[in-house]
N, C-alpha and C positions, 0 to 999 in steps of 0.2 A: 813600494807596492804593498797593499794589504789584501788579504783574502779572508773571508769570514765562513765560519761553519756554524750551522744552527742545530740544535738538539731540543726536542720538546720535554718539558717535565712540569709538573704541578700546574699553576694557572697560566703559564705562558711559555716563551721559548728562551733558551739560553743562547747567547751569541758569543762565539769565541773568536777573537780577532788575533791572528798571527802575523808576525813579520816574516817576510820572505827574505832569504839572503844566506851566505855561506856561515857554516858553523864557526864560532870563534875559537881560537886556539886554547883559551882558558875560559871556563863557564863565567858568563856575566853575573856579577852580584855575588861571587863567592864569598862566603863569610858574613853576608849581610843579614841581619835579623829581619824576621817577618813582622810587620806592623799592621795590627787590626784596630779599626775604629768604626763608629756608627755615624750616620748622617741623618738628621731629622729636621723638621721645619714647621712653621706656621701653627704653633700651639694655640694661638688666640685665646689666652686666658682673659676672661671676662665675657666671652660669647657663650651662649646656652649650651650646656653639655660638655664643655671643653675640659673642666676640671677632672671629671670622671674618665673621660677618653685618654687624656694625658697621663693620669695615674696608671691606666692599664698599659699604656706604652712603656712607661718606666719600669714597671712590674716585669714586663716581658724582656726588656733590655737587661734587666738584672739577672734574669734567668737563662738568657741565651748561651753564655759561655758553656762549652761542652757539647752543644747540640750539633749533630752531624749536619754538614753542608749537603746540598743535593749532590747526587753521584757525579754529575757533570763537572762539579767544583772539586769535590773530595776533601777529606779531613773534617775537622770539627772546629767550631768557633773558639777562638782564643779569647782571653780576658781583654776587652778593648782598652786602649790607651786613653780614650775619651770619646766624647760626642761633639761632632760639628753640628751647630744649629744655625740654619740659614735664614733667620729673621722671622718677623712677626711673632714674636713671643707674646704679645698682647693684642687685644682687639681694639682698644681705645687709647693706648699710650699713657696709661696712668701708673703711678707707682704702686698703687694698691693691687692692680693686675699683675705687675712685674713681681711683687711680693709672693703671689701665687706661683709664678714661674720658678722663683728661687726656692719656694718650699718643696716643689716637686723636683726640679732638675738640679737645684743647688748650684755649687760652683766647683767644689774641689773633690766631689765624691764622698764627702763626709758630712755635708751640711744640708742635705736634702734627701729625697727618697731615692735618687739615682746614685748608684755606687761608683760612678766614674766622673771624671772632670768634664765640664761642658764649656764650650767656646762658642758664644752666640755673636751673630751679625745683627745689625739693626734692619728692620723691615719698615715699610711704609706705614703699617698699622701701629708701630711703636712711636710714631710721631704725632704730635698735636701742637697747639700753640705754644706751650712751654717745653714740650719735648724733654721731660725730666728723665726719661729712660736712657737717653744718649749719655748723660752725665753718670748715671748709675752703672751703666755697662762700662763705660771708660774706667770707673774706679775699681771694676773687677778685673780688668785686663791691661790697665795702663794706657788705654787709648781706644778709640773706636776702630782704628786701623792698628792691628797688632800681628805679631808673628811668634813662632816658636818652632822648635825642632823635636821631632821624634826620630832619634837616631839620625840617619842621613836625610830623612824627608824634612823639607821646609815647608811649613803651613802658614798661609797668610789670609787674614781676615780683612776683607776690603769693604767694611761699612755697608751701606745699602747697595751700592754698586761703585765701580771705579770711576768717579767723576774726576774733574781736574786736580782737586786737592788730594784726593785719595791716590790718583795716578802719580802725583809728584811724590808721595810718600812711598809708594811701591817702588818707583824707580830707585830712590835712594836706598830702600831696603835690598833690592836686588843687586845694587852696585857692590855690595859687600860679599856677595856670594860668587862661587864658581859657576860658570854658565852651565855646566852639566849636573848641577845639583838638582836632585828630584824635587819638583815643586808642585804644591797643591793650593790653588787660590780657592776661596769661597766667599760668597756674598748673597744677597737676597734676590735681586731683580733677574728675570730671564734675559738671555742674550738674543735668542731666536724664538720664533714661534708665537703663539697667543700671549698677550700681555707683556711683550718684549719692547713696547714702544715707550717705556718710561725713562729711557735715556737715549741720547741722540746717536745717529750712525757715526758721527765724528768721534764721539767718546768711545764707542765700540772699536772703531778703527785705531784710535790711540792706544786702547788697552791691548789690542792685538799686536800692535808694533812693539809695546813694552815686553811682550812675551816672546818675540821673535828670537829664535836661537836658543831659547831656554828649554830645559828638560821638564816640560809640563806633564805630570802623570795624568792629571785630571782636574776639571774644574767642577765645583758643586754650587748649585743655587736652588732657591725655593720659589716662593711667589705663586706658582701656578696652581698649587694643591693638586699636582699631577706627577705621578712617578714616571720616569723614563730616561732616555739617553738620546743624545744626537752629537754630531760632529760640527765644530766651529773652528774654521781656520786650521783644520787638522788635528784639533784637540778634542778629546773625549770630554763630553759635558753630561753630568748626571743631575737629576732632580729627585728628591725623595717625594713621597705623597705628603699628606697632612691629616690630622684628625678632623679638620673641618672639610665638609663635603664628602665625597665618596671614594677618593683614592687613598685608602687607609694602609699605607706602607711607611717604613723607614729602611734605610740602607744599611747593610753590613759590608764593610770594605776590608779586604785583605790584600795588603801590598807585599808581595814576596820578592825574592832576589831577580826573578825575571818576568813576572807577570803580576798583574792586579785582577782581582775578582771582586766584582760588586754584586751583591745579591740583595734583592727586595724581599723583606719580610712583610707579610700581610697580618696586621695585628687585629683584624676581625677573626680571620680563620686560623690564626696562630700557625702559620705554615709559610714556607718558601713560595715565591711567586714567579720570579724571573731572574736571571743572571746574565752578566756580561764579564768577558775576560779579555784583557788587553795587555800588550806587551809593555814591559818596564825596562828602562835602562838605568841600571844601578851599578 
């Protein structure tokens, strides 16, 4: 059972989700390091005005460490391990546009304006008849589907969305993990809500089945150009905004020993906008 607490600040409301139940004999997550990362999406290089806006986003990302979180979250932003980028790096799927993405966001925190590693998924705008960006992104990460660990957190990039081939890859990847290992999947397409009909209900059901019994901390996706949160099959799902259109946010995520805080940063106002805090089993 979950109960929620809401508190207002900034441009929106903070939502704190707490797990009910008896206190454990030993604090969960004792000795586990806190992991901080950012989530952004839909840079759309090649579209009008995107170069300038994305450079502003990266400049603000570079300057955020040390910034106090809202009082409801507490503490200050640590240096992030990296940036999850949930697709649509380009507007027309050309290598020239992707070269702009690489110049601004880089790859390893040393080869672009961004000072942190970036891990991008493929978006529908990254595809065209030749789709050269898929091969380019695969060369950067070893595949379109790929995974890595930040301490005990296991992160998996699932292409544009977990279709049959990606789901087969995911099941093989998860088969090598303990079932209680904290897991963070991310990809481009929405699961529910507007613009979520780009993949079939049967594919979503199969993805949900693959996650059943797994310790899913959160799922991140882009595509909607809209910041927010929802629950899907009991999993917390978050989406950042985008420089294109009007939802001008990216997410700052802090995964601690017992809870995860997700805080939206408005890069127009250069201010916090909304937060969510959810329990974590570590």
